[in-house]
DSSP file (Angstrom, degrees, kcal/mol; ACC not computed):
  #  RESIDUE AA STRUCTURE BP1 BP2  ACC     N-H-->O    O-->H-N    N-H-->O    O-->H-N    TCO  KAPPA ALPHA  PHI   PSI    X-CA   Y-CA   Z-CA
    1    1 A M              0   0    0      0, 0.0     2,-0.3     0, 0.0     3,-0.0   0.000 360.0 360.0 360.0 143.6  -38.5  -18.9   -0.5
    2    2 A N     >  -     0   0    0      1,-0.1     4,-2.0     2,-0.0     5,-0.2  -0.564 360.0-138.2 -76.7 135.0  -39.4  -15.6    1.1
    3    3 A K  H  > S+     0   0    0     -2,-0.3     4,-2.3     1,-0.2     5,-0.2   0.892 103.8  51.5 -62.0 -41.4  -38.2  -12.6   -0.9
    4    4 A R  H  > S+     0   0    0      1,-0.2     4,-2.7     2,-0.2    -1,-0.2   0.888 108.0  52.5 -64.0 -39.0  -37.1  -10.7    2.2
    5    5 A F  H  > S+     0   0    0      2,-0.2     4,-2.7     1,-0.2    -1,-0.2   0.924 110.0  48.0 -62.4 -44.0  -35.0  -13.7    3.4
    6    6 A V  H  X S+     0   0    0     -4,-2.0     4,-2.8     2,-0.2    -2,-0.2   0.919 113.5  47.0 -63.9 -44.4  -33.3  -13.9    0.0
    7    7 A I  H  X S+     0   0    0     -4,-2.3     4,-2.6     2,-0.2     5,-0.2   0.916 113.5  48.3 -64.4 -43.3  -32.5  -10.1    0.0
    8    8 A K  H  X S+     0   0    0     -4,-2.7     4,-2.1     2,-0.2    -2,-0.2   0.921 113.9  46.5 -63.0 -44.2  -31.3  -10.3    3.6
    9    9 A W  H  X S+     0   0    0     -4,-2.7     4,-1.9    -5,-0.2     5,-0.2   0.918 111.9  51.1 -63.8 -43.9  -29.1  -13.3    2.9
   10   10 A Y  H  X S+     0   0    0     -4,-2.8     4,-3.3     1,-0.2     5,-0.2   0.928 111.9  46.7 -59.9 -46.7  -27.7  -11.6   -0.3
   11   11 A N  H  X S+     0   0    0     -4,-2.6     4,-2.1     1,-0.2    -1,-0.2   0.871 109.7  54.4 -63.9 -36.9  -26.8   -8.4    1.6
   12   12 A K  H  < S+     0   0    0     -4,-2.1    -1,-0.2    -5,-0.2    -2,-0.2   0.868 118.1  35.1 -65.0 -36.1  -25.2  -10.5    4.3
   13   13 A V  H  X S+     0   0    0     -4,-1.9     4,-0.8    -5,-0.1    -2,-0.2   0.867 119.9  47.7 -84.0 -40.0  -23.0  -12.2    1.8
   14   14 A R  H  X S+     0   0    0     -4,-3.3     4,-2.5    -5,-0.2     5,-0.2   0.843  98.8  66.0 -76.0 -34.9  -22.4   -9.4   -0.6
   15   15 A T  H  X S+     0   0    0     -4,-2.1     4,-2.5    -5,-0.2     5,-0.2   0.914 102.0  46.9 -59.1 -47.8  -21.5   -6.6    1.8
   16   16 A P  H  > S+     0   0    0      0, 0.0     4,-2.6     0, 0.0    -1,-0.2   0.865 111.4  53.5 -62.8 -32.5  -18.2   -8.2    3.0
   17   17 A I  H  X S+     0   0    0     -4,-0.8     4,-2.0     2,-0.2    -2,-0.2   0.946 111.1  44.7 -64.9 -47.4  -17.3   -8.8   -0.6
   18   18 A E  H  X S+     0   0    0     -4,-2.5     4,-2.2     1,-0.2    -1,-0.2   0.899 113.8  50.8 -62.7 -41.0  -17.8   -5.2   -1.6
   19   19 A T  H  X S+     0   0    0     -4,-2.5     4,-2.4    -5,-0.2    -2,-0.2   0.919 110.1  48.6 -64.1 -44.0  -16.0   -4.0    1.5
   20   20 A S  H  X S+     0   0    0     -4,-2.6     4,-2.4     1,-0.2    -1,-0.2   0.869 110.0  52.5 -65.9 -34.7  -13.0   -6.2    0.9
   21   21 A Y  H  X S+     0   0    0     -4,-2.0     4,-2.2     2,-0.2    -1,-0.2   0.917 109.8  48.6 -66.1 -41.8  -12.9   -5.0   -2.7
   22   22 A K  H  X S+     0   0    0     -4,-2.2     4,-1.1     2,-0.2    -2,-0.2   0.911 112.6  48.6 -62.1 -41.8  -12.8   -1.4   -1.6
   23   23 A M  H  X S+     0   0    0     -4,-2.4     4,-0.5     1,-0.2     3,-0.4   0.895 109.3  52.3 -66.4 -39.6  -10.1   -2.2    0.9
   24   24 A T  H >< S+     0   0    0     -4,-2.4     3,-1.5     1,-0.2     4,-0.3   0.905 105.5  55.7 -61.3 -40.8   -8.1   -4.0   -1.8
   25   25 A K  H >< S+     0   0    0     -4,-2.2     3,-1.2     1,-0.3    -1,-0.2   0.806  97.6  63.3 -62.3 -28.4   -8.4   -0.9   -4.0
   26   26 A S  H 3< S+     0   0    0     -4,-1.1    -1,-0.3    -3,-0.4    -2,-0.2   0.694 103.2  49.4 -70.9 -15.9   -6.9    1.2   -1.2
   27   27 A F  T << S+     0   0    0     -3,-1.5    -1,-0.3    -4,-0.5    -2,-0.2   0.405  87.9 114.2 -98.8   0.6   -3.6   -0.8   -1.6
   28   28 A L    <   -     0   0    0     -3,-1.2     2,-0.4    -4,-0.3    15,-0.1  -0.413  64.8-129.2 -72.7 147.4   -3.5   -0.4   -5.4
   29   29 A V        -     0   0    0     13,-0.1     2,-0.3    -2,-0.1    -2,-0.1  -0.788  27.8-113.0 -92.0 138.0   -0.7    1.5   -7.0
   30   30 A F        +     0   0    0     -2,-0.4     2,-0.3     2,-0.0    -1,-0.0  -0.541  46.1 167.1 -71.7 134.0   -1.7    4.2   -9.4
   31   31 A T        -     0   0    0     -2,-0.3    -3,-0.0     2,-0.1     8,-0.0  -0.996  36.9-161.5-145.9 147.7   -0.7    3.4  -13.0
   32   32 A S        +     0   0    0     -2,-0.3    -1,-0.0     2,-0.0    -2,-0.0   0.215  52.3 132.1-108.3  12.4   -1.5    4.7  -16.4
   33   33 A S        -     0   0    0      1,-0.1    -2,-0.1     2,-0.1     6,-0.0  -0.346  46.7-158.2 -64.8 142.5   -0.2    1.6  -18.1
   34   34 A K        +     0   0    0     -2,-0.0     2,-0.6     4,-0.0    -1,-0.1   0.393  58.7 113.6-100.5   1.1   -2.5    0.0  -20.7
   35   35 A S     >  -     0   0    0      1,-0.2     4,-2.4     2,-0.0     5,-0.2  -0.627  55.0-157.9 -75.4 118.2   -0.8   -3.4  -20.4
   36   36 A W  H  > S+     0   0    0     -2,-0.6     4,-2.3     1,-0.2     5,-0.2   0.821  91.7  57.1 -68.1 -29.0   -3.4   -5.7  -19.0
   37   37 A V  H  > S+     0   0    0      2,-0.2     4,-2.3     1,-0.2    -1,-0.2   0.938 109.9  43.6 -66.3 -45.9   -0.7   -8.1  -17.7
   38   38 A F  H  > S+     0   0    0      2,-0.2     4,-2.4     1,-0.2    -2,-0.2   0.917 114.7  49.5 -64.8 -43.5    1.0   -5.3  -15.7
   39   39 A R  H  X S+     0   0    0     -4,-2.4     4,-2.1     1,-0.2    -1,-0.2   0.885 111.3  49.5 -64.6 -38.2   -2.4   -4.1  -14.4
   40   40 A F  H  X S+     0   0    0     -4,-2.3     4,-2.7     2,-0.2    -1,-0.2   0.914 110.0  51.3 -64.9 -42.9   -3.3   -7.6  -13.4
   41   41 A F  H  X S+     0   0    0     -4,-2.3     4,-2.4     1,-0.2    -2,-0.2   0.915 110.0  49.4 -59.5 -43.9    0.0   -8.1  -11.6
   42   42 A I  H  X S+     0   0    0     -4,-2.4     4,-2.3     2,-0.2    -1,-0.2   0.898 111.4  49.5 -62.9 -40.9   -0.5   -4.8   -9.7
   43   43 A F  H  X S+     0   0    0     -4,-2.1     4,-2.3     2,-0.2    -2,-0.2   0.921 111.4  47.8 -65.2 -44.1   -4.0   -6.0   -8.7
   44   44 A V  H  X S+     0   0    0     -4,-2.7     4,-2.2     1,-0.2    -2,-0.2   0.896 111.5  51.5 -64.0 -39.4   -2.7   -9.4   -7.5
   45   45 A L  H  X S+     0   0    0     -4,-2.4     4,-2.4     2,-0.2    -1,-0.2   0.905 109.2  50.2 -62.7 -42.0    0.0   -7.6   -5.6
   46   46 A A  H  X S+     0   0    0     -4,-2.3     4,-2.6     1,-0.2    -2,-0.2   0.894 109.8  51.0 -63.5 -39.5   -2.6   -5.3   -3.9
   47   47 A M  H  X S+     0   0    0     -4,-2.3     4,-2.3     2,-0.2    -2,-0.2   0.897 110.0  50.0 -64.2 -39.4   -4.6   -8.4   -3.0
   48   48 A L  H  X S+     0   0    0     -4,-2.2     4,-2.3     2,-0.2    -2,-0.2   0.923 112.1  46.6 -64.1 -44.9   -1.6  -10.0   -1.4
   49   49 A I  H  X S+     0   0    0     -4,-2.4     4,-2.3     2,-0.2    -2,-0.2   0.903 112.2  50.9 -65.2 -40.5   -0.7   -6.9    0.6
   50   50 A Y  H  X S+     0   0    0     -4,-2.6     4,-2.4     2,-0.2    -1,-0.2   0.900 109.4  50.8 -63.4 -40.1   -4.4   -6.6    1.7
   51   51 A T  H  X S+     0   0    0     -4,-2.3     4,-2.4     2,-0.2    -2,-0.2   0.912 109.8  49.8 -63.9 -42.1   -4.4  -10.2    2.8
   52   52 A L  H  X S+     0   0    0     -4,-2.3     4,-3.0     1,-0.2     5,-0.5   0.903 109.5  52.6 -60.7 -40.6   -1.2   -9.7    4.8
   53   53 A Y  H  X>S+     0   0    0     -4,-2.3     4,-2.1     1,-0.2     5,-1.9   0.922 110.2  47.8 -61.1 -44.4   -2.8   -6.6    6.4
   54   54 A L  H  <5S+     0   0    0     -4,-2.4    -2,-0.2     3,-0.2    -1,-0.2   0.913 117.6  41.4 -62.8 -42.8   -5.8   -8.7    7.4
   55   55 A I  H  <5S+     0   0    0     -4,-2.4    -2,-0.2    -5,-0.2    -1,-0.2   0.908 129.3  23.4 -72.5 -42.2   -3.7  -11.5    8.8
   56   56 A L  H  <5S+     0   0    0     -4,-3.0    -3,-0.2    -5,-0.2    -2,-0.2   0.820 131.8  14.1 -98.2 -34.2   -1.1   -9.4   10.6
   57   57 A A  T >X5S+     0   0    0     -4,-2.1     3,-2.5    -5,-0.5     4,-1.8   0.604  72.4 126.1-129.3 -12.1   -2.3   -5.9   11.4
   58   58 A K  B 34<S+a   61   0A   0     -5,-1.9     4,-0.1     1,-0.3    -4,-0.0  -0.302  89.6  12.3 -61.4 131.1   -6.1   -5.4   11.1
   59   59 A G  T 34 S+     0   0    0      2,-0.5    -1,-0.3     1,-0.0     3,-0.1   0.213 123.0  67.5  88.8 -14.6   -7.4   -4.0   14.4
   60   60 A R  T <4 S+     0   0    0     -3,-2.5     2,-0.3     1,-0.3    -2,-0.2   0.710 109.8   5.7-105.7 -28.3   -3.9   -3.2   15.6
   61   61 A T  B  < S-a   58   0A   0     -4,-1.8    -2,-0.5     3,-0.0    -1,-0.3  -0.954  78.5 -95.5-150.8 165.6   -2.8   -0.5   13.3
   62   62 A S     >  -     0   0    0     -2,-0.3     4,-2.2    -4,-0.1     5,-0.2  -0.371  35.9-111.8 -81.4 164.2   -4.1    1.7   10.4
   63   63 A R  H  > S+     0   0    0      1,-0.2     4,-2.7     2,-0.2     5,-0.2   0.905 118.2  53.7 -59.8 -41.7   -3.7    0.9    6.8
   64   64 A E  H  > S+     0   0    0      1,-0.2     4,-2.3     2,-0.2    -1,-0.2   0.914 109.1  47.1 -63.0 -43.6   -1.3    3.8    6.3
   65   65 A S  H  > S+     0   0    0      1,-0.2     4,-2.6     2,-0.2    -1,-0.2   0.892 112.2  51.1 -64.3 -38.9    0.9    2.6    9.2
   66   66 A F  H  X S+     0   0    0     -4,-2.2     4,-2.6     2,-0.2    -2,-0.2   0.918 109.7  49.3 -65.1 -42.8    0.9   -0.9    7.8
   67   67 A R  H  X S+     0   0    0     -4,-2.7     4,-2.4     2,-0.2    -2,-0.2   0.909 112.1  48.8 -62.5 -41.2    1.9    0.4    4.3
   68   68 A L  H  X S+     0   0    0     -4,-2.3     4,-2.5     2,-0.2    -2,-0.2   0.920 111.7  49.2 -63.7 -43.9    4.7    2.4    5.8
   69   69 A L  H  X S+     0   0    0     -4,-2.6     4,-2.3     2,-0.2    -2,-0.2   0.908 111.4  49.4 -61.4 -42.7    5.9   -0.6    7.8
   70   70 A L  H  X S+     0   0    0     -4,-2.6     4,-2.2     2,-0.2    -1,-0.2   0.908 110.6  50.4 -63.3 -42.3    5.8   -2.7    4.7
   71   71 A L  H  X S+     0   0    0     -4,-2.4     4,-1.9     1,-0.2    -2,-0.2   0.917 110.6  49.2 -62.0 -43.8    7.8   -0.1    2.7
   72   72 A L  H  X S+     0   0    0     -4,-2.5     4,-0.9     1,-0.2    -2,-0.2   0.891 110.1  51.2 -63.7 -39.1   10.4    0.1    5.5
   73   73 A L  H  < S+     0   0    0     -4,-2.3     4,-0.5     1,-0.2     3,-0.3   0.882 110.0  49.5 -65.4 -37.4   10.8   -3.7    5.6
   74   74 A L  H  < S+     0   0    0     -4,-2.2     3,-0.5     1,-0.2     4,-0.3   0.844 113.1  47.2 -69.3 -32.3   11.2   -3.8    1.8
   75   75 A L  H >< S+     0   0    0     -4,-1.9     3,-1.0     1,-0.2    -1,-0.2   0.613  88.5  88.8 -81.6 -11.8   13.9   -1.1    2.1
   76   76 A L  G >< S+     0   0    0     -4,-0.9     3,-1.3    -3,-0.3     4,-0.3   0.836  82.3  56.7 -58.5 -35.1   15.6   -2.8    4.9
   77   77 A D  G 3  S+     0   0    0     -3,-0.5     3,-0.3    -4,-0.5    -1,-0.3   0.849 116.2  36.6 -63.0 -32.9   17.8   -4.8    2.5
   78   78 A N  G <> S+     0   0    0     -3,-1.0     4,-2.3    -4,-0.3    -1,-0.3   0.018  80.8 119.4-107.3  26.4   19.0   -1.6    1.0
   79   79 A I  H <> S+     0   0    0     -3,-1.3     4,-2.5     1,-0.2     5,-0.2   0.860  73.6  53.0 -65.1 -36.0   19.1    0.4    4.2
   80   80 A N  H  > S+     0   0    0     -3,-0.3     4,-2.6    -4,-0.3    -1,-0.2   0.921 110.4  47.6 -65.0 -42.1   22.9    1.1    4.0
   81   81 A D  H  > S+     0   0    0      1,-0.2     4,-2.6     2,-0.2    -2,-0.2   0.894 111.9  51.3 -62.6 -39.0   22.5    2.5    0.5
   82   82 A L  H  X S+     0   0    0     -4,-2.3     4,-2.3    -7,-0.2    -2,-0.2   0.901 110.4  47.9 -65.4 -41.3   19.6    4.6    1.7
   83   83 A I  H  X S+     0   0    0     -4,-2.5     4,-2.5     2,-0.2    -2,-0.2   0.933 113.1  47.8 -65.1 -45.8   21.6    6.0    4.6
   84   84 A E  H  X S+     0   0    0     -4,-2.6     4,-2.5     1,-0.2    -2,-0.2   0.915 112.4  49.4 -61.4 -43.0   24.6    6.8    2.3
   85   85 A Y  H  X S+     0   0    0     -4,-2.6     4,-2.6     1,-0.2    -1,-0.2   0.911 111.0  49.9 -62.1 -42.4   22.3    8.4   -0.3
   86   86 A S  H  X S+     0   0    0     -4,-2.3     4,-2.6     2,-0.2     5,-0.2   0.908 111.0  49.0 -63.8 -42.2   20.6   10.5    2.5
   87   87 A I  H  X S+     0   0    0     -4,-2.5     4,-2.4     2,-0.2    -2,-0.2   0.929 113.0  47.0 -63.6 -45.1   24.0   11.6    3.8
   88   88 A Q  H  X S+     0   0    0     -4,-2.5     4,-2.4     2,-0.2    -2,-0.2   0.903 112.0  51.4 -62.6 -40.9   25.2   12.6    0.3
   89   89 A F  H  X S+     0   0    0     -4,-2.6     4,-2.4    -5,-0.2    -2,-0.2   0.937 112.7  44.1 -62.1 -47.5   21.9   14.4   -0.3
   90   90 A F  H  X S+     0   0    0     -4,-2.6     4,-2.8     2,-0.2    -1,-0.2   0.861 112.2  52.9 -69.8 -34.4   22.1   16.5    2.9
   91   91 A N  H  X S+     0   0    0     -4,-2.4     4,-2.6     2,-0.2    -1,-0.2   0.929 111.3  46.8 -62.6 -44.3   25.8   17.2    2.3
   92   92 A T  H  X S+     0   0    0     -4,-2.4     4,-2.1     2,-0.2    -2,-0.2   0.908 113.0  49.8 -62.2 -41.9   25.0   18.5   -1.1
   93   93 A L  H  X S+     0   0    0     -4,-2.4     4,-1.7     2,-0.2    -2,-0.2   0.926 112.3  46.4 -63.3 -46.0   22.1   20.5    0.2
   94   94 A L  H  X S+     0   0    0     -4,-2.8     4,-2.3     1,-0.2    -2,-0.2   0.898 111.6  52.0 -64.7 -40.9   24.3   22.1    3.0
   95   95 A N  H  X S+     0   0    0     -4,-2.6     4,-2.4     1,-0.2    -1,-0.2   0.886 107.8  51.9 -63.3 -38.2   27.1   22.9    0.5
   96   96 A S  H  X S+     0   0    0     -4,-2.1     4,-1.9     2,-0.2    -1,-0.2   0.864 109.4  49.9 -68.0 -34.1   24.6   24.6   -1.8
   97   97 A F  H  X S+     0   0    0     -4,-1.7     4,-1.8     2,-0.2    -2,-0.2   0.907 111.0  49.5 -67.1 -40.8   23.4   26.7    1.1
   98   98 A E  H  X S+     0   0    0     -4,-2.3     4,-1.2     1,-0.2    -2,-0.2   0.898 111.7  48.4 -65.2 -40.0   27.0   27.6    2.1
   99   99 A L  H  < S+     0   0    0     -4,-2.4    -1,-0.2     1,-0.2    -2,-0.2   0.877 114.6  45.7 -67.1 -37.4   27.8   28.6   -1.5
  100  100 A N  H  < S+     0   0    0     -4,-1.9    -1,-0.2     1,-0.2    -2,-0.2   0.762 111.9  51.5 -77.8 -24.8   24.6   30.7   -1.8
  101  101 A S  H  <        0   0    0     -4,-1.8    -1,-0.2     1,-0.2    -2,-0.2   0.738 360.0 360.0 -85.4 -22.0   25.1   32.5    1.5
  102  102 A G     <        0   0    0     -4,-1.2    -2,-0.2    -5,-0.2    -1,-0.2   0.458 360.0 360.0-118.0 360.0   28.6   33.7    1.1
């Protein structure tokens, strides 16, 4: 076998692997946990999200937009709680401004 052929073939196969690993890392959550089980779970979750991104959104939207959309979909079950919390937060904020201004 020709050495150049082997190197060219290796680069052709290895480059997508390295790229996919970098992309998977962009979906990882930062953690300082030393538990290998938790860190493995986070890595598998990042791989799952990256796979969903490849299947559903690659070429149509950015990674950041996809992550935001995924977050909103996960919060959709608790959207009423989120709305109530937001209203309470802003009411508290407005009341504190009124108390401080007068």
